[in-house]
C-alpha positions in Angstrom: 58.9 8.6 198.7 55.7 10.7 198.8 53.2 10.0 196.1 52.4 12.8 193.6 49.5 15.0 194.4 48.1 14.7 190.9 48.0 12.0 188.3 46.7 12.8 184.8 45.7 9.9 182.6 47.1 10.7 179.2 46.0 7.4 177.6 42.9 7.1 175.4 40.3 4.5 176.1 40.1 1.3 174.1 36.5 0.5 173.1 34.3 -0.3 170.1 33.0 3.3 169.7 35.7 5.9 170.2 37.1 6.9 166.8 40.9 6.5 167.1 41.6 4.5 163.9 40.1 4.1 160.4 37.4 1.4 160.2 39.7 -1.3 158.8 41.9 -1.4 161.9 39.6 -0.7 164.8 39.6 -3.1 167.7 36.7 -5.4 168.3 35.7 -6.1 171.9 33.1 -8.8 172.8 31.8 -8.2 176.3 30.7 -11.4 178.0 28.6 -10.7 181.1 28.3 -12.6 184.4 25.2 -14.2 183.1 26.8 -15.3 179.9 29.6 -17.1 181.6 27.6 -18.8 184.4 27.0 -22.0 182.2 30.8 -22.3 181.7 31.4 -22.3 185.4 28.8 -25.0 185.9 30.6 -27.2 183.3 33.9 -26.8 185.1 32.4 -28.1 188.4 30.1 -31.1 187.8 27.1 -31.0 190.1 27.3 -27.2 190.7 23.9 -25.5 190.2 23.4 -22.0 189.1 21.5 -21.2 192.3 24.7 -22.2 194.2 26.5 -19.1 192.7 26.1 -15.7 194.3 23.3 -14.0 192.4 23.6 -16.9 189.9 26.5 -15.2 188.2 29.8 -16.3 186.7 32.5 -13.8 185.8 32.8 -10.8 183.4 35.4 -11.3 180.6 36.1 -9.6 177.3 37.3 -11.2 174.1 39.4 -8.8 172.1 40.6 -8.6 168.5 43.3 -6.0 168.5 46.4 -4.7 166.8 49.4 -3.5 168.7 48.9 0.0 167.3 45.3 0.3 168.6 44.6 2.7 171.3 47.4 4.6 173.1 50.6 2.7 172.3 54.3 2.9 172.1 56.0 2.4 168.7 59.3 0.5 168.9 62.2 1.4 166.6 61.6 -1.7 164.5 58.2 -0.3 163.5 60.1 2.4 161.5 62.5 0.1 159.7 64.0 -3.4 160.1 67.6 -2.0 160.3 69.2 1.3 161.2 71.2 3.2 158.6 74.4 1.5 159.9 72.8 -1.9 159.3 72.0 -2.8 162.9 68.7 -4.6 163.7 66.2 -2.2 165.2 64.8 -2.9 168.7 61.5 -4.6 169.2 59.2 -3.3 172.0 60.4 -6.0 174.4 64.0 -5.0 173.8 63.8 -1.3 174.6 65.4 -0.4 178.0 62.7 0.1 180.7 64.4 3.2 182.1 63.4 5.1 178.9 59.8 5.0 180.0 59.9 6.7 183.4 61.4 10.1 183.0 60.8 13.9 183.4 58.3 15.2 180.8 58.1 18.4 178.8 55.1 19.5 176.6 55.3 21.3 173.3 52.1 23.1 172.6 51.5 23.2 168.8 47.7 23.5 168.9 47.8 26.8 167.0 49.5 25.2 164.0 47.2 24.2 161.0 46.3 20.6 160.3 48.9 18.9 158.2 51.7 21.3 159.1 55.1 19.6 159.4 57.0 20.9 162.4 60.5 22.0 161.9 63.5 21.9 164.2 63.3 25.7 164.4 59.8 25.5 165.7 60.7 23.0 168.3 63.6 25.2 169.4 61.3 28.2 169.5 58.7 26.4 171.6 61.3 25.2 174.1 62.6 28.8 174.4 59.0 30.1 174.9 58.4 27.7 177.8 61.9 28.2 179.2 62.9 24.5 179.2 66.4 23.3 178.6 66.1 19.9 177.0 67.9 17.1 178.9 68.8 13.6 177.7 66.0 11.2 178.2 63.3 13.9 178.7 60.0 12.5 177.5 58.6 15.1 175.0 54.9 15.2 174.5 53.4 17.1 171.6 50.0 18.7 172.1 48.1 19.3 168.8 44.5 20.2 167.8 43.8 16.5 167.3 43.5 16.0 171.0 40.2 17.9 170.9 38.8 15.8 168.1 39.2 12.3 169.7 36.1 10.3 169.1 35.1 12.1 165.9 35.8 11.3 162.3 37.8 14.5 162.2 40.4 13.0 164.5 42.0 11.0 161.6 42.8 14.2 159.6 43.4 16.6 162.5 46.7 17.8 164.0 50.3 18.3 162.8 53.2 16.0 162.2 56.7 16.0 163.6 59.1 16.2 160.6 62.5 14.5 160.2 64.5 17.5 161.3 62.2 18.2 164.3 62.5 14.5 165.3 66.3 14.5 164.9 66.5 17.8 166.9 65.0 15.9 169.8 66.8 12.6 169.4 70.2 14.2 168.8 69.9 15.8 172.2 69.2 12.5 173.9 65.4 12.2 173.8 64.5 8.6 173.4 60.8 8.7 174.1 58.3 11.2 172.7 54.5 11.2 172.2 51.7 12.9 170.4 47.9 13.2 170.8 47.3 12.8 167.1 46.7 9.5 165.2 50.4 9.4 164.2 53.8 11.1 164.8 53.8 12.3 161.2 51.2 14.5 159.6 47.9 12.7 158.9 48.1 10.7 155.7 45.5 12.8 153.9 47.8 15.9 154.2 50.9 13.9 153.4 49.3 12.5 150.3 48.5 16.0 149.1 52.1 17.0 149.5 53.2 13.9 147.7 50.9 14.6 144.7 52.4 18.1 144.5 56.1 17.2 144.9 56.5 13.5 144.2 59.3 13.6 146.8 59.5 10.3 148.6 61.5 11.7 151.5 58.3 13.4 152.8 56.6 10.1 153.4 56.6 9.1 157.1 59.7 11.3 157.5 59.4 11.6 161.3 59.1 7.9 161.8 61.9 7.2 159.3 64.2 9.6 161.3 64.4 6.7 163.7 66.6 4.9 161.2 69.3 7.5 162.0 68.8 7.6 165.8 66.5 4.9 167.1 63.8 6.1 169.5 60.3 5.3 170.6 57.2 7.4 170.4 53.6 7.1 171.7 50.6 7.9 169.5 46.9 8.6 170.4 47.6 10.3 173.8 44.9 12.5 175.3 44.4 15.2 178.0 47.7 16.9 177.2 46.0 20.2 177.6 45.8 19.4 181.3 49.5 19.3 181.7 51.9 22.1 182.5 54.8 22.8 180.1 57.3 20.9 182.3 57.8 20.0 186.0 56.0 16.6 185.7 57.1 13.0 185.3 55.8 10.6 182.7 55.3 6.9 183.3 54.6 5.0 180.1 55.6 1.4 180.2 54.5 -0.5 177.1 53.1 -4.0 177.1 55.8 -6.6 176.6 54.8 -8.0 173.2 57.6 -10.4 172.2 59.1 -9.3 168.9 56.5 -6.6 168.7 56.6 -3.4 166.7 54.5 -1.7 169.4 53.0 -2.2 172.8 49.8 -0.9 174.4 50.6 1.7 176.9 48.9 3.2 180.0 50.7 6.5 180.1 50.2 8.9 183.0 51.7 12.2 184.0 52.7 12.7 187.7 53.2 16.1 189.3 52.5 18.3 192.3 
């Protein structure tokens, strides 16, 4: 098997500075240098002197306080609801079949749509028609929004569109089991969703794309990046999530592979 000629990293970095989450849920990474850890190494080996170590150094390590939804991550079906509409327990991230996460990819380009717009099934169908892609079961569908250009700024949290219930079900009813988006969430940003709620008081609009997973369980990635570097199709996505036992999500190093 020949390796692909190009690999695009579509995972956002995890650090203390890049704005990917509101302040209350950002990760905290403590970087401990080689100099910081040298005394620990001396304690482990009685009689060892610092000058015995190459350059007097120990090892570099990082202590991390993190949520499973920090950085680029894969939401498991259980994140959306504890049970499906037929009463079955929803899968945790360690229960999702691994073969879902290594499949052909297709990109829907919705960068032209205004922030807060809720994508419909008709708009998904029109975009597939525009790029000439016939959706196949288990295709991994990536959604490119304006939010991708705002990563690292405060604007990121309110930028981009959301995938509505009918758009999500359009995909999952055709066999899609993994999707992803470069925005903060699969649904429209909360600021825009709140405005719609205040006007309509319709509870069905709240988290409607996520909640569509109650009807057909699926996974989606959030906080992807570099989707603008991908073609519309003809690539493979590898996006295995970390195996967090009983987890509602897993950190994911997602890449797109193509020639």
